[in-house]
C-alpha atoms as a printed R data frame, in Angstrom:
    type eleno elety resid chain resno      x       y        z
1   ATOM     1    CA   UNK     A     1  9.525 -37.729 -175.368
2   ATOM     2    CA   UNK     A     2  7.882 -39.984 -177.942
3   ATOM     3    CA   UNK     A     3 11.213 -41.365 -179.214
4   ATOM     4    CA   UNK     A     4 13.174 -43.308 -176.590
5   ATOM     5    CA   UNK     A     5 15.864 -45.972 -176.503
6   ATOM     6    CA   UNK     A     6 17.093 -48.745 -174.247
7   ATOM     7    CA   UNK     A     7 20.554 -50.259 -174.158
8   ATOM     8    CA   UNK     A     8 20.515 -53.135 -171.676
9   ATOM     9    CA   UNK     A     9 24.002 -54.503 -170.943
10  ATOM    10    CA   UNK     A    10 22.486 -57.959 -170.401
11  ATOM    11    CA   UNK     A    11 20.796 -57.999 -173.814
12  ATOM    12    CA   UNK     A    12 22.397 -58.264 -177.256
13  ATOM    13    CA   UNK     A    13 19.769 -55.833 -178.562
14  ATOM    14    CA   UNK     A    14 19.518 -52.068 -178.503
15  ATOM    15    CA   UNK     A    15 15.934 -50.916 -179.049
16  ATOM    16    CA   UNK     A    16 14.736 -47.507 -180.213
17  ATOM    17    CA   UNK     A    17 10.993 -47.048 -179.688
18  ATOM    18    CA   UNK     A    18  8.905 -44.532 -181.610
19  ATOM    19    CA   UNK     A    19  5.662 -44.081 -179.659
20  ATOM    20    CA   UNK     A    20  3.020 -41.541 -180.481
21  ATOM    21    CA   UNK     A    21  3.394 -38.905 -183.173
22  ATOM    22    CA   UNK     A    22  7.034 -37.899 -183.379
23  ATOM    23    CA   UNK     A    23  8.823 -35.308 -185.437
24  ATOM    24    CA   UNK     A    24 12.030 -35.513 -187.444
25  ATOM    25    CA   UNK     A    25 13.747 -33.248 -184.889
26  ATOM    26    CA   UNK     A    26 12.747 -35.516 -181.973
27  ATOM    27    CA   UNK     A    27 14.058 -38.487 -183.926
28  ATOM    28    CA   UNK     A    28 17.389 -36.816 -184.709
29  ATOM    29    CA   UNK     A    29 17.920 -35.729 -181.082
30  ATOM    30    CA   UNK     A    30 17.196 -39.201 -179.714
31  ATOM    31    CA   UNK     A    31 19.324 -40.981 -182.315
32  ATOM    32    CA   UNK     A    32 22.264 -38.650 -181.596
33  ATOM    33    CA   UNK     A    33 22.088 -39.670 -177.916
34  ATOM    34    CA   UNK     A    34 21.675 -43.315 -178.941
35  ATOM    35    CA   UNK     A    35 24.850 -43.171 -181.067
36  ATOM    36    CA   UNK     A    36 26.763 -41.324 -178.333
37  ATOM    37    CA   UNK     A    37 26.027 -44.187 -175.914
38  ATOM    38    CA   UNK     A    38 27.174 -46.850 -178.384
39  ATOM    39    CA   UNK     A    39 23.732 -48.093 -179.365
40  ATOM    40    CA   UNK     A    40 24.648 -48.715 -182.990
41  ATOM    41    CA   UNK     A    41 27.409 -51.109 -181.987
42  ATOM    42    CA   UNK     A    42 24.760 -53.638 -180.943
43  ATOM    43    CA   UNK     A    43 22.022 -55.506 -182.808
44  ATOM    44    CA   UNK     A    44 19.485 -52.735 -183.380
45  ATOM    45    CA   UNK     A    45 15.715 -52.846 -183.409
46  ATOM    46    CA   UNK     A    46 13.811 -49.734 -184.429
47  ATOM    47    CA   UNK     A    47 10.217 -50.215 -183.274
48  ATOM    48    CA   UNK     A    48  7.376 -47.962 -184.486
49  ATOM    49    CA   UNK     A    49  3.824 -47.931 -183.209
50  ATOM    50    CA   UNK     A    50  2.869 -44.863 -185.268
51  ATOM    51    CA   UNK     A    51  4.297 -43.141 -188.296
52  ATOM    52    CA   UNK     A    52  6.274 -39.927 -188.258
53  ATOM    53    CA   UNK     A    53  4.121 -36.846 -187.672
54  ATOM    54    CA   UNK     A    54  5.727 -35.327 -190.757
55  ATOM    55    CA   UNK     A    55  5.451 -38.378 -193.043
56  ATOM    56    CA   UNK     A    56  7.220 -36.980 -196.091
57  ATOM    57    CA   UNK     A    57  9.805 -38.793 -198.177
58  ATOM    58    CA   UNK     A    58 12.452 -36.079 -197.704
59  ATOM    59    CA   UNK     A    59 12.092 -36.304 -193.919
60  ATOM    60    CA   UNK     A    60 12.412 -40.075 -193.947
61  ATOM    61    CA   UNK     A    61 15.587 -39.716 -196.035
62  ATOM    62    CA   UNK     A    62 16.876 -37.231 -193.456
63  ATOM    63    CA   UNK     A    63 16.693 -39.677 -190.558
64  ATOM    64    CA   UNK     A    64 17.802 -42.812 -192.424
65  ATOM    65    CA   UNK     A    65 21.519 -42.113 -192.007
66  ATOM    66    CA   UNK     A    66 20.989 -41.842 -188.244
67  ATOM    67    CA   UNK     A    67 19.523 -45.351 -188.243
68  ATOM    68    CA   UNK     A    68 22.361 -46.997 -190.162
69  ATOM    69    CA   UNK     A    69 24.334 -49.483 -188.061
70  ATOM    70    CA   UNK     A    70 27.886 -48.473 -187.183
71  ATOM    71    CA   UNK     A    71 29.206 -51.824 -188.410
72  ATOM    72    CA   UNK     A    72 28.121 -52.052 -192.042
73  ATOM    73    CA   UNK     A    73 27.854 -55.849 -191.817
74  ATOM    74    CA   UNK     A    74 25.584 -55.800 -188.786
75  ATOM    75    CA   UNK     A    75 21.911 -56.647 -189.331
76  ATOM    76    CA   UNK     A    76 19.242 -54.148 -188.327
77  ATOM    77    CA   UNK     A    77 15.510 -54.763 -187.826
78  ATOM    78    CA   UNK     A    78 12.591 -52.380 -188.216
79  ATOM    79    CA   UNK     A    79  9.290 -53.280 -186.523
80  ATOM    80    CA   UNK     A    80  5.979 -51.719 -187.559
81  ATOM    81    CA   UNK     A    81  3.092 -52.441 -185.212
82  ATOM    82    CA   UNK     A    82  0.383 -50.889 -187.419
83  ATOM    83    CA   UNK     A    83 -0.177 -50.789 -191.158
84  ATOM    84    CA   UNK     A    84  1.030 -47.184 -191.406
85  ATOM    85    CA   UNK     A    85  4.077 -47.712 -189.208
86  ATOM    86    CA   UNK     A    86  4.959 -50.895 -191.115
87  ATOM    87    CA   UNK     A    87  4.726 -48.879 -194.346
88  ATOM    88    CA   UNK     A    88  7.127 -46.336 -192.819
89  ATOM    89    CA   UNK     A    89  9.556 -49.147 -191.907
90  ATOM    90    CA   UNK     A    90  9.442 -50.532 -195.432
91  ATOM    91    CA   UNK     A    91 10.147 -47.077 -196.843
92  ATOM    92    CA   UNK     A    92 13.160 -46.663 -194.543
93  ATOM    93    CA   UNK     A    93 14.504 -50.083 -195.550
94  ATOM    94    CA   UNK     A    94 14.174 -49.155 -199.232
95  ATOM    95    CA   UNK     A    95 16.260 -46.034 -198.652
96  ATOM    96    CA   UNK     A    96 18.923 -47.914 -196.703
97  ATOM    97    CA   UNK     A    97 19.129 -50.522 -199.525
98  ATOM    98    CA   UNK     A    98 21.078 -53.265 -197.781
99  ATOM    99    CA   UNK     A    99 19.225 -56.419 -198.891
100 ATOM   100    CA   UNK     A   100 19.519 -59.265 -196.438
101 ATOM   101    CA   UNK     A   101 21.078 -57.060 -193.734
102 ATOM   102    CA   UNK     A   102 18.108 -54.784 -193.015
103 ATOM   103    CA   UNK     A   103 14.541 -56.063 -192.803
104 ATOM   104    CA   UNK     A   104 11.027 -55.229 -191.587
105 ATOM   105    CA   UNK     A   105  8.853 -57.185 -189.171
106 ATOM   106    CA   UNK     A   106  5.419 -57.042 -187.573
107 ATOM   107    CA   UNK     A   107  6.601 -57.927 -184.052
108 ATOM   108    CA   UNK     A   108  9.663 -57.454 -181.872
109 ATOM   109    CA   UNK     A   109  9.890 -61.190 -181.140
110 ATOM   110    CA   UNK     A   110 10.075 -61.962 -184.865
111 ATOM   111    CA   UNK     A   111 12.770 -59.278 -185.291
112 ATOM   112    CA   UNK     A   112 14.813 -60.671 -182.393
113 ATOM   113    CA   UNK     A   113 14.733 -64.192 -183.855
114 ATOM   114    CA   UNK     A   114 15.895 -62.889 -187.245
115 ATOM   115    CA   UNK     A   115 18.681 -60.780 -185.705
116 ATOM   116    CA   UNK     A   116 20.004 -63.688 -183.635
117 ATOM   117    CA   UNK     A   117 20.013 -65.926 -186.716
118 ATOM   118    CA   UNK     A   118 21.753 -63.295 -188.868
119 ATOM   119    CA   UNK     A   119 24.348 -62.594 -186.152
120 ATOM   120    CA   UNK     A   120 25.092 -66.321 -185.814
121 ATOM   121    CA   UNK     A   121 25.603 -66.628 -189.585
122 ATOM   122    CA   UNK     A   122 27.969 -63.694 -189.961
123 ATOM   123    CA   UNK     A   123 31.671 -64.238 -189.247
124 ATOM   124    CA   UNK     A   124 33.101 -62.049 -186.490
């Protein structure tokens, strides 16, 4: 499956990886499993190496709610590894519209640094 996730109990991050050309349906199925296993209760990184196979605005809107963090105050990072996938990440972030809490990055390491900093700043 081109959309996979990892929830490592020894890591503060939950990572959803979009590899290859994926459809909205594949995304929704994977994100449902991700939520069911508590993935959204952690610091989330959504990492794309290619854009959605069906790159239409209405389809991006459809999956955005599935990517929202469970805790509204929790930061979330989107990583685009190519120009097109970065553009997709920026579009998703615009739809989520949570300035300062959701951001886009060009690498996972950069996203992890930002998430750790944001988590340290927010009162828990």
